NUKOL-99725 format. One line per 2 residues: number of its first residue (from 1); their letters; for each residue z, x, y of N, C-alpha, C. Coordinates in Angstrom, 3 decimals. Layout:
N
NUM = a = Z,X,Y,Z,X,Y,Z,X,Y; ...
//
This chain:
136
1 = mt = -79.427,-24.249,-3.651,-80.348,-23.293,-4.233,-80.655,-22.232,-3.175; -80.536,-20.976,-3.564,-80.833,-19.883,-2.642,-82.346,-19.741,-2.472
3 = df = -82.763,-18.975,-1.476,-84.192,-18.726,-1.270,-84.804,-18.024,-2.479; -84.049,-17.093,-3.065,-84.537,-16.381,-4.243,-84.738,-17.349,-5.411
5 = el = -83.769,-18.240,-5.641,-83.876,-19.212,-6.724,-85.034,-20.179,-6.478; -85.224,-20.588,-5.228,-86.355,-21.452,-4.891,-87.667,-20.751,-5.214
7 = gw = -87.767,-19.473,-4.842,-88.966,-18.703,-5.146,-89.221,-18.608,-6.643; -88.141,-18.466,-7.418,-88.264,-18.389,-8.874,-88.761,-19.725,-9.426
9 = vv = -88.192,-20.836,-8.955,-88.614,-22.163,-9.393,-90.077,-22.400,-9.014; -90.472,-22.004,-7.816,-91.861,-22.156,-7.377,-92.796,-21.379,-8.310
11 = gi = -92.406,-20.172,-8.686,-93.227,-19.372,-9.595,-93.407,-20.037,-10.948; -92.328,-20.583,-11.498,-92.416,-21.293,-12.777,-93.293,-22.538,-12.612
13 = fe = -93.091,-23.267,-11.515,-93.886,-24.466,-11.255,-95.371,-24.127,-11.123; -95.694,-23.043,-10.419,-97.101,-22.622,-10.268,-97.753,-22.399,-11.630
15 = ge = -97.019,-21.804,-12.558,-97.600,-21.472,-13.851,-97.566,-22.595,-14.871; -96.533,-23.428,-14.827,-96.321,-24.396,-15.901,-96.129,-25.834,-15.434
17 = gy = -96.222,-26.097,-14.128,-95.824,-27.401,-13.614,-96.956,-28.352,-13.297; -96.531,-29.561,-12.966,-97.431,-30.633,-12.575,-96.722,-31.495,-11.536
19 = ag = -97.461,-31.975,-10.560,-96.940,-32.940,-9.592,-97.976,-34.034,-9.431; -97.514,-35.257,-9.327,-98.447,-36.349,-9.123,-97.752,-37.682,-9.164
21 = pr = -98.526,-38.736,-8.966,-97.964,-40.074,-9.065,-97.920,-40.513,-10.530; -96.915,-41.286,-10.873,-96.802,-41.818,-12.226,-96.735,-43.336,-12.120
23 = kl = -97.614,-43.998,-12.826,-97.633,-45.460,-12.788,-96.517,-45.991,-13.679; -95.752,-46.907,-13.134,-94.698,-47.542,-13.905,-95.220,-48.878,-14.419
25 = sg = -94.850,-49.983,-13.818,-95.369,-51.279,-14.257,-96.079,-51.958,-13.093; -97.132,-52.677,-13.402,-97.901,-53.335,-12.346,-98.480,-52.315,-11.389
27 = rs = -98.199,-52.485,-10.080,-98.664,-51.522,-9.068,-97.564,-50.558,-8.676; -96.472,-50.577,-9.382,-95.353,-49.714,-9.049,-95.699,-48.257,-9.391
29 = vc = -95.533,-47.377,-8.418,-95.868,-45.964,-8.590,-94.664,-45.121,-8.224; -94.442,-44.070,-8.999,-93.305,-43.196,-8.763,-93.785,-41.742,-8.725
31 = pv = -93.416,-40.971,-7.690,-93.785,-39.554,-7.682,-93.013,-38.793,-8.758; -93.664,-37.811,-9.357,-93.013,-37.007,-10.396,-93.409,-35.542,-10.236
33 = ia = -92.433,-34.674,-10.471,-92.675,-33.239,-10.619,-92.143,-32.874,-11.994; -92.977,-32.235,-12.800,-92.607,-31.896,-14.173,-92.979,-30.455,-14.481
35 = ig = -92.161,-29.828,-15.308,-92.443,-28.489,-15.814,-92.190,-28.530,-17.312; -93.169,-28.079,-18.086,-93.031,-28.044,-19.531,-93.416,-26.680,-20.068
37 = mt = -92.619,-26.187,-21.000,-92.917,-24.909,-21.633,-92.126,-24.778,-22.927; -92.408,-23.753,-23.669,-91.744,-23.557,-24.954,-90.452,-22.751,-24.840
39 = de = -90.140,-22.236,-23.668,-88.933,-21.421,-23.483,-87.758,-22.295,-23.049; -86.884,-22.592,-23.992,-85.737,-23.469,-23.739,-84.843,-22.934,-22.625
41 = dv = -84.542,-21.641,-22.657,-83.622,-21.073,-21.664,-84.171,-21.187,-20.242; -85.469,-21.009,-20.079,-86.082,-21.090,-18.749,-86.037,-22.531,-18.243
43 = ik = -86.386,-23.487,-19.095,-86.356,-24.896,-18.689,-84.938,-25.323,-18.339; -83.962,-24.880,-19.108,-82.572,-25.255,-18.808,-82.109,-24.651,-17.480
45 = kv = -82.566,-23.445,-17.165,-82.211,-22.834,-15.884,-82.876,-23.586,-14.728; -84.167,-23.925,-14.874,-84.864,-24.705,-13.845,-84.140,-26.033,-13.649
47 = as = -83.784,-26.687,-14.744,-83.092,-27.981,-14.667,-81.783,-27.865,-13.894; -81.026,-26.810,-14.157,-79.753,-26.649,-13.452,-79.965,-26.372,-11.964
49 = li = -81.019,-25.658,-11.623,-81.284,-25.343,-10.222,-81.766,-26.554,-9.425; -82.520,-27.443,-10.067,-83.057,-28.594,-9.334,-82.233,-29.862,-9.570
51 = ga = -81.150,-29.736,-10.330,-80.272,-30.881,-10.546,-80.853,-31.927,-11.476; -81.510,-31.480,-12.523,-82.121,-32.391,-13.492,-81.605,-32.056,-14.885
53 = ta = -82.094,-32.779,-15.869,-81.707,-32.563,-17.259,-82.923,-32.103,-18.049; -82.731,-31.068,-18.851,-83.809,-30.590,-19.722,-83.955,-31.554,-20.891
55 = kg = -85.186,-31.806,-21.291,-85.467,-32.685,-22.409,-86.181,-31.887,-23.489; -85.733,-32.052,-24.708,-86.372,-31.346,-25.802,-85.377,-31.053,-26.901
57 = pl = -85.857,-30.429,-27.927,-87.242,-30.004,-28.151,-88.134,-31.179,-28.536; -89.366,-31.138,-28.057,-90.353,-32.165,-28.365,-91.372,-31.576,-29.337
59 = nr = -91.547,-32.236,-30.465,-92.471,-31.774,-31.487,-93.877,-32.221,-31.118; -94.787,-31.259,-30.968,-96.168,-31.562,-30.584,-97.126,-31.487,-31.756
61 = gp = -96.596,-31.424,-32.963,-97.456,-31.408,-34.139,-97.307,-30.120,-34.920; -97.925,-30.096,-36.099,-97.830,-28.906,-36.947,-98.495,-27.693,-36.300
63 = kr = -97.938,-26.560,-36.569,-98.460,-25.275,-36.087,-98.395,-25.129,-34.558; -97.594,-25.961,-33.902,-97.421,-25.842,-32.451,-95.954,-25.636,-32.169
65 = kl = -95.663,-24.830,-31.161,-94.277,-24.572,-30.786,-93.643,-25.822,-30.195; -92.329,-25.887,-30.273,-91.594,-27.000,-29.682,-91.638,-26.901,-28.162
67 = lw = -91.756,-28.031,-27.500,-91.880,-28.085,-26.046,-90.561,-28.521,-25.422; -90.217,-27.896,-24.303,-89.072,-28.290,-23.480,-89.613,-28.758,-22.152
69 = lv = -88.981,-29.780,-21.580,-89.510,-30.425,-20.393,-88.379,-30.727,-19.410; -88.683,-30.575,-18.124,-87.782,-31.025,-17.063,-88.622,-31.789,-16.051
71 = rv = -88.094,-32.957,-15.626,-88.823,-33.791,-14.673,-87.863,-34.347,-13.631; -88.382,-34.521,-12.423,-87.665,-35.256,-11.381,-88.614,-36.325,-10.852
73 = fg = -88.041,-37.469,-10.485,-88.819,-38.624,-10.056,-88.362,-39.094,-8.682; -89.226,-39.886,-8.053,-88.861,-40.599,-6.837,-88.500,-39.703,-5.669
75 = dr = -87.411,-40.067,-4.985,-86.987,-39.329,-3.797,-86.673,-37.871,-4.109; -86.154,-37.604,-5.300,-85.853,-36.217,-5.680,-87.132,-35.404,-5.840
77 = ai = -88.192,-36.013,-6.370,-89.488,-35.331,-6.496,-90.081,-35.070,-5.119; -89.955,-36.034,-4.223,-90.472,-35.867,-2.859,-89.734,-34.738,-2.155
79 = al = -88.406,-34.713,-2.279,-87.609,-33.663,-1.629,-87.956,-32.287,-2.192; -88.058,-32.181,-3.513,-88.397,-30.895,-4.135,-89.811,-30.471,-3.752
81 = gn = -90.756,-31.401,-3.748,-92.130,-31.090,-3.356,-92.205,-30.564,-1.933; -91.504,-31.208,-1.027,-91.489,-30.751,0.367,-90.844,-29.377,0.506
83 = km = -89.835,-29.115,-0.301,-89.148,-27.818,-0.245,-90.045,-26.687,-0.764; -90.825,-26.983,-1.812,-91.685,-25.967,-2.422,-93.007,-25.785,-1.683
85 = lp = -93.449,-26.814,-0.978,-94.793,-26.853,-0.391,-95.220,-25.600,0.375; -94.380,-25.031,1.256,-94.837,-23.859,2.007,-95.098,-22.620,1.145
87 = hl = -94.628,-22.627,-0.096,-94.715,-21.442,-0.950,-95.765,-21.575,-2.050; -96.457,-22.697,-2.122,-97.382,-22.960,-3.221,-98.794,-22.467,-2.924
89 = ga = -99.519,-22.192,-3.987,-100.928,-21.852,-3.873,-101.754,-23.108,-3.615; -103.045,-22.942,-3.462,-103.934,-24.040,-3.064,-103.944,-25.189,-4.062
91 = rr = -104.036,-24.884,-5.347,-104.154,-25.946,-6.350,-102.890,-26.792,-6.442; -101.746,-26.142,-6.507,-100.476,-26.877,-6.589,-100.161,-27.571,-5.260
93 = tk = -100.556,-26.960,-4.138,-100.371,-27.623,-2.845,-101.109,-28.949,-2.842; -102.343,-28.947,-3.342,-103.131,-30.177,-3.381,-102.456,-31.217,-4.277
95 = qv = -101.917,-30.790,-5.430,-101.216,-31.718,-6.318,-100.016,-32.354,-5.617; -99.215,-31.530,-4.947,-98.024,-32.040,-4.275,-98.420,-32.953,-3.118
97 = mi = -99.448,-32.590,-2.370,-99.887,-33.435,-1.264,-100.393,-34.793,-1.764; -101.100,-34.797,-2.878,-101.558,-36.055,-3.467,-100.362,-36.881,-3.920
99 = ml = -99.366,-36.230,-4.519,-98.151,-36.938,-4.926,-97.465,-37.564,-3.718; -97.360,-36.797,-2.631,-96.702,-37.295,-1.423,-97.491,-38.450,-0.807
101 = ea = -98.816,-38.337,-0.786,-99.627,-39.417,-0.238,-99.522,-40.661,-1.110; -99.563,-40.487,-2.425,-99.452,-41.625,-3.333,-98.122,-42.345,-3.128
103 = ak = -97.064,-41.577,-2.904,-95.756,-42.188,-2.660,-95.751,-42.924,-1.326; -96.342,-42.314,-0.318,-96.346,-42.909,1.020,-97.141,-44.211,1.062
105 = yr = -98.305,-44.208,0.453,-99.187,-45.370,0.493,-99.099,-46.241,-0.762; -98.195,-45.888,-1.665,-98.001,-46.631,-2.923,-99.305,-46.751,-3.718
107 = lt = -99.969,-45.619,-3.874,-101.227,-45.599,-4.613,-100.961,-45.441,-6.095; -101.801,-46.037,-6.912,-101.724,-45.809,-8.348,-102.291,-44.418,-8.630
109 = pr = -101.999,-43.854,-9.805,-102.568,-42.535,-10.113,-104.096,-42.510,-10.022; -104.743,-43.589,-10.454,-106.203,-43.629,-10.383,-106.672,-43.597,-8.925
111 = ea = -106.019,-44.391,-8.068,-106.385,-44.403,-6.657,-106.142,-43.034,-6.026; -105.037,-42.406,-6.375,-104.738,-41.074,-5.843,-105.755,-40.066,-6.351
113 = gl = -106.191,-40.192,-7.605,-107.199,-39.304,-8.167,-108.534,-39.455,-7.477; -108.901,-40.684,-7.159,-110.148,-40.916,-6.436,-110.095,-40.266,-5.068
115 = ra = -108.948,-40.351,-4.430,-108.808,-39.703,-3.132,-108.870,-38.186,-3.286; -108.329,-37.664,-4.377,-108.379,-36.217,-4.598,-109.822,-35.762,-4.732
117 = sa = -110.650,-36.522,-5.461,-112.046,-36.114,-5.606,-112.786,-36.277,-4.277; -112.374,-37.259,-3.480,-112.991,-37.418,-2.168,-112.721,-36.195,-1.303
119 = vr = -111.517,-35.655,-1.392,-111.193,-34.446,-0.642,-112.006,-33.270,-1.171; -112.121,-33.187,-2.495,-112.855,-32.075,-3.097,-114.309,-32.069,-2.627
121 = wg = -114.909,-33.260,-2.438,-116.299,-33.337,-2.022,-116.461,-33.506,-0.523; -115.358,-33.353,0.220,-115.450,-33.364,1.664,-115.462,-34.743,2.302
123 = kr = -115.238,-35.793,1.526,-115.198,-37.156,2.064,-113.738,-37.548,2.228; -113.178,-37.251,3.362,-111.757,-37.484,3.576,-111.480,-38.941,3.911
125 = ss = -110.456,-39.488,3.260,-110.021,-40.842,3.607,-109.161,-40.755,4.861; -108.963,-41.882,5.524,-108.192,-41.877,6.774,-106.773,-41.380,6.546
127 = gm = -106.177,-41.684,5.394,-104.815,-41.247,5.121,-104.696,-39.746,4.932; -105.795,-39.104,4.561,-105.746,-37.678,4.279,-106.483,-36.860,5.330
129 = kn = -106.958,-37.490,6.371,-107.818,-36.825,7.352,-107.237,-35.506,7.847; -105.974,-35.501,8.238,-105.358,-34.294,8.784,-104.571,-33.511,7.745
131 = mf = -104.385,-34.102,6.578,-103.514,-33.502,5.583,-103.996,-32.135,5.115; -105.295,-31.990,4.927,-105.830,-30.743,4.396,-106.590,-29.940,5.451
133 = aq = -106.515,-30.358,6.690,-107.293,-29.731,7.754,-107.017,-28.234,7.866; -105.776,-27.831,7.689,-105.444,-26.416,7.821,-105.933,-25.595,6.636
135 = ge = -105.892,-26.196,5.414,-106.225,-25.447,4.217,-107.704,-25.320,3.958; -108.536,-26.135,4.596,-109.961,-26.070,4.306,-110.770,-25.595,5.491
//
């Protein structure tokens, strides 16, 4: 992926994406980066750039447009998150950092969410002590 293509993917992710931990079974947690939108061509292009498969169309009910989705999990989500991190705004940076921490410490989404609120209120956990030091 070229720098220009990475910038384009980051822009789409900023507007339409999500990053975080996904609970599988038991305490098993998997990092995920997902982008969902109604534009099939854009999702298919993002999928080709990040080496994933577009999923859709997904019917979200009457009077709603069909949704297209692309997701990466596990090591691929971690690699993509690290690649995008320097180019993200504050909100998405926090999402990716929480995803990375959840993967590192094997936190469930609820545990990662509690840590996110702790950061928001200034109560940093030991695992996140230096993680947000530059941004806050």
